[in-house]
N, C-alpha and C positions, 0 to 999 in steps of 0.2 A: 446224538443218537436219535434214530427214528422212533416215533411212538410205537409201542408194542401193545397189541390187544391183550387185555387181561380180564379175567373174571375173578372177583374177590368173593370168597365164601367165608362167612363168619361162623364162629362156634354157635351163635344163637340162631343160625338159619338165614340171616340176612345175606343178600347177594347184590353186588354192584358190578356193572360192566362198564369198562372204559379203557383208558390207556395209561401207560407209564413210560418214562424215558430213563429212569434212574434206579430201578429196582436192582438190588444186589442182595444175595442170600445171607451175607454176613452183617447187613445193616438193619437196625431196629425200625427204621422209617424209610419211606419212599414217597414220591410225588405221584398223584393220581388225578386224572381228569376224564370226565365222561365224553368230552368232545375236544380233540386236540386243537381245533380251530376256534374253540369257544373261550370260556372263562379261564383264568389262571389255574394251575394245578393246586390241589390241596395236599398238604403233608399228611400222610397216613402212617399209622403205627402197625407193625406186624403183630404186636400183642392183640389178642382178640380174634385174629383170623384163624380159620380152620386151615385154609390153603389158598394159594394164589395160583391160578391156572393161566398159562400163556396159551392162547387159543388161535385156531385158524380163522374162525368166524364166531360171532356172538350167537348166531342162530343154530349152528351145528347142522347135522343132517338127521332129522327125526326118523328117516327110513333106515338109517344105518344102525345095526345092533352091535354096539361096541363090545369087544371081547375084554373081559376083566381079568383074565389070567393068562399066563404064559402057555405056549404049546411047546412040544419038544423041538420044533423046527426054529423057534425064535432065537435070534442072536441077542446077547446081552452086552450092553455097553458100559456096564458097571456091575455092582453086586445086585443080584436078583433078590428082591425083598417083597414082603407083604405088609401092608400097613392097615390097621383098623383104627378109624377115627372115633372120637367120643360119641358121635351120633350113630355109630354102627356101620357106616360105609366102609367097605373093604376095597383096597386098591393094590394091585400088583404092578411093579415096575422095576426099572434098574436105577439104583441109587448112584448118583454121580457127584463127585467133587466137592462136597461141603465139609467145613470143619465140624467135627463132632460136637464141640462145645457151642456152636452157633445156635441161632434161634430156630433153625429148621434145616431141612435137607431137600435136595432136588431129586425128582423122580422122572425118568422117561417112561411113559405109559407102556404097558406090555403089548398093546395093540398099536402098531405103527400107523394105522389109518384113523386113529382116534382124532377127534376134534382138538383134544388137548395135546399141545406140542411138548410141553414141559410143565411139571407141577412142583410148586414149592410147598411142602407139607410143614406146617408149623408144629414144632415139637410138643408144645403144651396142649395141642388138640389131638395128639396121637395117644390112643388108649393101649394099643398093642403093636409091636414091631417084631418081625421075625425074618431071618434070612431063609431063602428057599434053596 
């Protein structure tokens, strides 16, 4: 598998940017490295994460004002949900394909032009969850 750009956001506010080749939403660990050509990957635990973001770029587009909610014209590729994390961040997206008893769930962001391609929200970091 090709390395995938990810941003790891921890419940304590820490952020790491790098790559993974073996993340799976049902697994409690995955391998992460800051540079796929550099040192060997480190095994990381999902526990302690707020979310894992699969991103288009590490920089994003600072001039783009990302839409955080659905509009009436938006198509949904799963169940439309709103998630409030423990730090107060609110995110709307389409929940797709994870086992309910798993460590978290996948969200497609409500804004298709978002720098985030896909978000893995860790269940223990979610304060409130609701269907839209």
